[in-house]
N, C-alpha and C positions, 0 to 999 in steps of 0.2 A: 754335594758330598762334603762333610765336615773336614776341616784341616786335619791331616793325619800326623801333624807334628805339634808337640807341646814342649816348648823350651828346647827344641832340637832333638827331642826323644820321639821315636816312632810310636804313636799311640792310635793307630788305625782302629783299634777295638771300640773306641768311643762312638764312632760313626755307625757301628753295627747295631748298637742298642742291646737291650736286655735279652730278648729272645734269641737272636743270632749268637750272642756271646755265650748263652747257656748251651746251645748246640755245640759250639766250638769248645766249650769247657768239657763236654763229654768226650769229644774227640781228643782234646789235649790230655785229659786225665787218663784215657785208655792207652794212649801212645807214649806218654811221658816215661812210664816205667817199664814198658816193653821195649825190647831191642830193635825197634823199627823206625825210630826218629820222629818225634812229635813235630819238629820244625818242618819236616817234609809234608806232614799232613796239614799243618797250619798254612802251608802255601797251596797245596793241591785242592783241599776241600773248598776253601773260599773261591778259588779260581773256577772250579767246576760248577759251583752254585752261583757264580757271578757276583760274589760279595767282595768287599774290600779286604785286603790283607790286614789281619788284626795287628800286625806289627810285632817286632821282636820284643818290645817291652812287655806285651801280654804273655808271650811264651816264657820269658824270664821270670816274671812275677808268679806265674803258675807253678814255679818250683815249690812254692810254699804249700800248694795243694798236694804235690807229690810228697813233701816232707810229712804232712799230716797223715797221709796214707801209709808211708813207710814206718813211722813211729807207731801207728796203731797196729799194723800187721805184725811187726817184729818187737812189740812191747816186751814180751817175755824175755827175748834175747837181750834187749837193751837193759832191762832191769837187772838181769842176771850178771851181765858184764859190769854194769855200773856198781852194783852192790859188791861184787867180787873185787873190783878195783879199790873201792873205799876200804873194804876189810883188809886188803893187802897193805894199804898205806898205814892203817892203824897198827898192823902187825910188823910194819917195816920190812915186809917181804917183797922186795922190789923185783924179784924174779918170777912172781906169780903171773900166770898167763893172762888173766883178766886185766891186770894193770898194764902189762906190756901191750896188750891189744888196744887199750885206750890210747896209749902213747903213739902206737903205730897209726891209729886213725888220725890223730893230730898231725903227725909228720906227713902222712900220705895226702893231706889236704893242701899242703904248701905248694906243690907244683901247679895245681889248679888255680889257686889264688894268684900266684905270680903270672900265670898265663892270662887270666882274666884281666889283671892290671895292665898287661902289655897290649891287649887287644880291645880294651874297653872303648877306645876312641872310634873303633870300626864296627863293634858288635851291634849296637842299638841305635845308631844314627839313622836318620831318614834316608832311604834309598841305598842302604849299605849293599855293596857288591857281594858280600858274603852270603846274602840271602837270595842270590840269584838262583833260578831253577837249575841252571847248569851245575853250579857248585853243589847244591843239595843232591842232585841226581848222581853225580860222580861219587859223592861221599857215601850215598846209599849202596852203590855198587861195590865200592872198595870194602866197606864194612861187611857186606854180605859175603864177599869172597873170603875175608879174614875169618869170619865166623864159620864158614864151611871148612876151612883148613883146620880150625880148632876141633871141629867135630871129627874130621877124618884122621888126624894124626895124634891126638892127645888121648891119654888112657883113662882119665876121669876116675881116679882111685883115691885121691887125697881128700881129707876132711878138714873142717875149720881148725881143729886142734893142731893140725900139722903145719899151719901157716907160720911164716917168719917175717921179720921186718923187711927183708928184701922183697918178699911176695907182696906185702902191703904197698911198698913204694912203687913196684911195677904197676899195680892197679891204679895207684894214685897218679902216676905219670900218664897212664892210659886215659884217665879222666880229662886231661888237658885237651885231648882230641875232640871232646864233646863241645868245646867252644866253637868248633866249626859246624855250622848248621848242616844237618843231614847225618852227622856221625852218631849222635845219641849218647848221652852219658851212660845209660843202662847198657847200650850196645857195646860201647868201647870198654867199659869196666868188666862186663860179663865175659866178653871175648878174651880179655887179658887173663881173667881168673880161670877160664877154661884152658888157656895155654899153660897154666900152672898145674894142670892135671887134676884140678878139683872135680869132684862129682858135680853133676850139673846143678842140682838143687843147692849144694853147698857153695858153688860158684856164685849163684844168685844171691844167697844170704851174705856172703863175703862182700859182694859188690854193693849191696844196699847198705850194709852197716858201715863200710868204709866211706860211702858217699854221703852219709848224713850231714856232716859239716859242710861239704861242698854244696849240697842242695840248699841247706839253710842259708849259707852266705850268699849264694847266687840270688835267691829270692829276696832276702833282706836288702841286698845292694840295689836291686831293681826298684823296690819300694822306696828306698831313700832317693834314688834318682828321680822317680816320679814326684816325690814330695818336693824336691828341689826345683823341679820343672813347674811347680804350682798346678798340678792336676786338679781340676775342679771337682766339686761334690758329685756331679753326675758321673764323671769318669771313675771315681772311687767306688761308687755304688754299682756300676756296671762291672767293674773288675771284681768286686766282692761276689757277685752272682757267679762269675766264672770260676772263682776260687772254691766256692762251696760245691758246685756241681762237679768241678774237676777233682776234688778230694774224694768224693764218693766213687767216681768212675776209676780213679787211680787205685783205690783199694781193690776194686774188682779186677783191675789189670794185674796187680801183684798176685792175687789169688789164682788167676788163670795161668800166669807165667809159672808159678811154682808147681801147679798141677801138670802142665805140659812138660816141664823139665824133669819132674819125678817119674812120669809115666812114659814119656817118649824121648825127645831130644830137641836140639835147637834148629833142626832142619826146616820146620815150618817157617821160622823167622828168616832163615837164609833165603829160601825161595821167595818169600814175601818182599824182602828188601831188594832183591835183584829185579823182580817184576816192577816194583815201585820206582827204582832208579831208572829203568828203561822207559817207563811211562813218563817220568818227569822230563827226561832228555828228549824223547820223541815229541812230547806235548809242547815243549819250549821251541823245538826246531820247527814244528808244524804251525805254531802260532795259536793253537787252541788253548794253551795255558800261558798266562801272562803274569 
């Protein structure tokens, strides 16, 4: 089996080759933007199939696939907010909602950047304890319970236009939790938005729009780390396959999430996360997941 470390960075995906990475790209893309933890699936799917762990570098770099999907799906919202902000600047109308929202997005990104800087020495190193099945399983259970509480006790009446800077910062701080494998950026930010009494589909929109810089910075940072680690041409081409496949499946994931939240609720994800967490903990304890 090929060495899973490149310059100290966990690059197990290289040993998997193009076909297996394409399969994991589909899994990563589908789970990256659903509140179910892509990291959990990147640990459990290879383990069940007897494949090598693709490594945290693969999961982090795949943020760029998620970014492409989010931008594509919410392009109308992004264009509207951006043009509204530019127009407000030209008019010197600094109280315009679009301009304030853009500023909020920038401010809400700061907690995640600081958290990533503090944990970077532990996140993507080979054999990181943060990627243990026990940590991921517990994170899945905790987030499943928090999402259940949000469904039970929140009113889901507010819309995007009701949001404030404080709301944005709460979701931004919640994103820091996504640095812990198993928490999920989508899961943590969506749960926080639901606790703010947003309608379910509006909570998802708020979560994705606020997360754009966080997703972009996380993916770009990981590409920079791989570049500094002198990842070879084969490694880059294998990663590219995962990114392309992941972007397509991530778009399908957003579409599915929005339909589920509009027509039903977040309960399917609550149940799924709890079952997944139990499966990971039992599998790790029994030894059939390693």
